[in-house]
C-alpha positions in Angstrom: 0.0 0.0 0.0 1.1 3.5 -0.8 1.5 5.8 2.2 0.8 9.4 2.3 3.1 11.9 4.1 1.4 13.7 6.9 0.5 17.3 6.2 0.6 20.2 8.6 -2.7 22.0 9.1 -0.8 25.3 9.1 1.6 27.0 6.7 5.3 26.7 7.1 5.5 30.4 8.0 3.0 29.8 10.9 4.9 26.7 12.0 8.2 28.8 12.2 6.4 31.5 14.2 5.1 29.0 16.7 8.5 27.3 17.0 10.2 30.7 17.5 7.4 31.6 20.0 8.2 28.6 22.1 11.9 29.4 22.0 11.2 33.0 23.0 9.0 31.9 25.9 11.7 29.5 27.0 14.1 32.4 27.1 11.9 34.9 29.0 9.7 32.6 31.2 11.9 29.5 31.5 11.9 26.1 29.9 11.4 24.4 33.2 8.0 26.2 33.6 6.8 24.5 30.5 8.2 21.1 31.4 6.8 21.2 34.9 3.4 22.7 33.9 0.3 20.9 35.0 -2.2 20.8 32.2 -5.4 22.2 33.6 -8.6 20.4 32.4 -12.2 21.6 32.3 -13.2 19.1 34.9 -14.5 19.4 38.5 -11.1 18.2 39.7 -9.6 21.5 38.7 -12.7 23.7 39.2 -14.8 22.1 42.0 -16.5 25.4 43.1 -20.2 25.9 42.1 -20.6 28.4 39.3 -23.7 30.6 39.0 -22.5 33.3 36.6 -22.1 35.9 39.3 -19.2 38.3 39.9 -18.4 36.5 43.1 -18.1 33.2 41.2 -15.9 34.8 38.6 -13.6 36.0 41.4 -13.2 32.4 42.6 -12.3 31.3 39.1 -9.9 34.2 38.8 -8.1 33.1 42.0 -7.9 29.5 40.8 -6.4 30.4 37.5 -3.9 32.7 39.2 -2.8 29.7 41.3 -2.5 27.5 38.2 -0.4 30.1 36.3 1.7 31.0 39.4 0.5 34.6 39.4 0.3 36.6 42.7 -3.3 38.0 42.7 -2.7 40.6 45.4 -1.4 43.4 43.1 -4.3 42.8 40.6 -7.7 44.4 40.8 -10.4 42.3 39.0 -13.4 44.3 37.7 -16.4 43.4 35.7 -17.7 45.9 33.2 -21.1 46.1 31.6 -20.8 45.5 27.8 -19.9 48.4 25.7 -19.9 51.1 28.4 -18.4 54.5 28.0 -16.3 53.8 31.1 -14.8 50.8 29.4 -13.8 52.8 26.3 -12.2 55.5 28.5 -9.9 53.2 30.5 -9.1 50.7 27.8 -5.5 51.2 26.6 -5.8 48.5 23.9 -9.3 48.0 22.6 -8.8 44.3 22.5 -11.2 42.3 20.4 -11.6 39.6 17.8 -11.2 39.9 14.1 -14.6 41.5 13.9 -13.7 44.7 15.8 -14.2 46.4 19.1 -17.6 44.9 19.8 -15.9 41.5 20.5 -13.7 42.8 23.3 -13.6 40.1 26.0 -11.2 41.6 28.5 -8.2 43.8 29.0 -5.1 44.3 31.2 -3.5 47.5 32.2 -1.0 48.7 34.9 -0.9 51.9 37.0 -4.5 52.4 36.3 -5.4 54.6 39.3 -6.4 58.1 38.5 -3.4 59.5 40.4 -1.1 56.6 39.5 -0.3 56.5 43.2 0.7 52.9 42.8 2.0 52.2 39.3 2.7 48.6 40.3 -1.0 47.9 40.8 -2.6 46.2 37.9 -6.1 45.9 36.5 -7.7 42.9 34.8 -11.2 43.7 33.5 -13.7 41.3 32.0 -16.8 42.0 30.0 -19.9 41.0 31.8 -21.2 38.8 29.0 -18.2 36.6 29.6 -19.7 35.5 32.9 -22.4 33.5 31.0 -19.8 31.1 29.6 -17.3 29.7 32.2 -15.2 28.1 29.4 -14.7 31.5 27.7 -14.3 33.2 31.0 -11.4 31.0 32.1 -9.8 31.4 28.6 -10.1 35.2 28.9 -8.7 35.2 32.4 -5.8 33.0 31.3 -5.0 35.4 28.4 -5.1 38.5 30.6 -2.9 36.8 33.3 -0.6 36.1 30.4 -0.3 39.9 30.0 0.4 40.1 33.7 3.3 37.7 33.3 4.7 39.1 30.1 3.9 42.8 30.3 3.6 43.2 34.0 6.8 41.3 34.5 8.5 43.4 31.8 9.4 40.2 29.9 7.8 41.6 26.7 7.0 45.0 25.4 3.4 45.9 24.4 5.0 47.4 21.3 5.9 44.0 20.1 3.8 43.5 17.0 2.7 39.9 17.8 2.5 40.2 21.6 -1.3 39.3 21.6 -0.9 35.9 19.8 2.3 35.3 21.7 0.2 35.7 24.9 -2.3 33.1 23.6 0.7 30.8 23.0 1.8 31.3 26.5 -1.4 29.7 27.8 -0.4 26.5 26.0 3.2 26.8 27.3 1.9 27.1 30.9 -0.8 24.4 30.8 -3.9 26.5 30.5 -4.3 26.4 26.7 -7.1 23.8 26.5 -9.5 26.5 27.5 -8.2 29.0 25.0 -8.0 26.5 22.2 -11.5 25.3 22.7 -12.8 28.9 23.0 -11.1 29.8 19.7 -14.0 28.3 17.8 -17.3 27.6 19.5 -20.5 26.7 17.6 -23.7 28.1 19.1 -27.2 27.3 18.2 -29.7 30.2 18.2 -33.4 30.6 17.8 -35.8 33.6 18.1 -39.2 34.4 16.8 -38.0 34.9 13.2 -35.2 32.4 12.6 -32.9 29.8 13.9 -29.5 28.4 13.0 -25.9 28.2 14.1 -23.2 30.7 14.6 -19.5 30.5 15.4 -18.0 32.4 18.2 -14.2 33.1 18.1 -12.2 34.2 21.0 -8.5 35.1 21.0 -5.8 35.6 18.4 -4.7 32.1 17.4 -6.9 30.0 15.1 -7.7 26.4 15.9 -5.1 25.0 13.5 -2.3 26.9 15.2 -3.4 25.6 18.6 -3.4 22.1 17.2 0.3 22.5 16.2 1.2 24.3 19.4 -0.2 21.4 21.5 1.7 18.9 19.4 4.9 20.8 19.9 4.1 21.2 23.6 3.6 17.4 23.9 6.8 16.7 21.9 8.9 19.0 24.0 7.6 17.2 27.2 8.2 13.8 25.6 4.5 12.9 25.9 3.6 10.5 23.1 0.0 10.0 23.8 -1.1 12.6 26.5 -4.4 11.9 28.3 -5.2 15.6 28.2 -5.6 15.6 24.4 -9.1 14.1 24.7 -10.3 17.3 26.3 -9.4 19.3 23.2 -12.4 20.2 21.0 -13.0 17.9 17.9 -11.3 20.3 15.5 -8.4 21.2 17.6 -7.8 17.5 18.5 -7.8 16.6 14.8 -5.2 19.4 14.0 -3.2 18.2 17.0 -3.1 14.6 15.7 -2.1 15.8 12.2 0.6 18.0 13.7 1.9 15.2 15.9 2.2 12.9 13.0 4.1 15.5 11.0 6.5 16.2 13.9 7.1 12.5 14.2 7.9 12.1 10.5 10.0 15.3 10.4 11.9 14.9 13.7 15.2 15.7 12.0 13.8 18.6 10.1 12.5 20.4 13.2 15.0 21.8 15.8 15.1 19.5 18.7 14.6 20.7 22.3 17.7 22.3 23.8 19.1 20.8 27.1 18.4 22.6 30.3 21.2 24.4 32.0 
C-alpha cells in the first residue's frame, strides 16, 4: 500500500512562528516552567466550586487560574464591566477584540490604572460582563489576561511587540492553561428567536484552531508525551489538528529543531 506523508494544518510560516514563539517563551519565562506545567482540564477536579455566573463566582475562578499560572493575585484588581460602556472605552489602553472589531472585546489588562497613578505597580484585569455567561470562555479570557500580567507586568515583553497578543495566547499552552483558550477559539452556538434559527460560530482570542493544534503537538513533543491523556479534552477540530501535527512532527523529527538541554 502507498503511504501518504502527513501534512501540517498550518503554513510553514505559521509553524516557524510557533517554533520561534516557544523558543522565546523558554528564554523569558523558562523552559522548566513548560516542562513542569500541570495541564489544567475543564473538569470538577480543577474547578470544584459551584458556578452561578455571578461576579463572586468569577472571582473564585480568577483566584484558581492565578494559582495554576503562578501569578500573585494581590497586586491585581479584578473588575467586571457592563458590555460596551463609555467607562470601558475610556480606560481601555488597547481596545482588544476579535477579528470583527471592538464589539468583540472580552477583557483587558493595564497597569498603574489609578487616576493618580499613586501605585504604578497595581494592575487591573477587567472582564466584559457577558463573559460570565460562559465559564469556558471566562477561564480562557482570564488566562489570556494573566498572560499579560506575566509578560507585560513582568517586563518580559513590550506591548509594542507586534505579535504580543498571539504570543500571549501561545503562553497559555506553554503554561498548561491552553485547552480553554484553544476550545474557545472556535465555538459553535445554536440560536433561535421568533423569526429564525440556526448556528453561529464564536471566536475568542488571536490564534486559530489550526495553530493551537500544532502548538499542542509541539508542547507534547517538548515534554516527551507520546499520547497525552489531556488531548481528549481538546475540541473535535483542535484535536484533529493536534493529531495531524503530531504525525508531521514524528515524520520530520530531524527537520525540526530538537529541544535544547536545560542548564
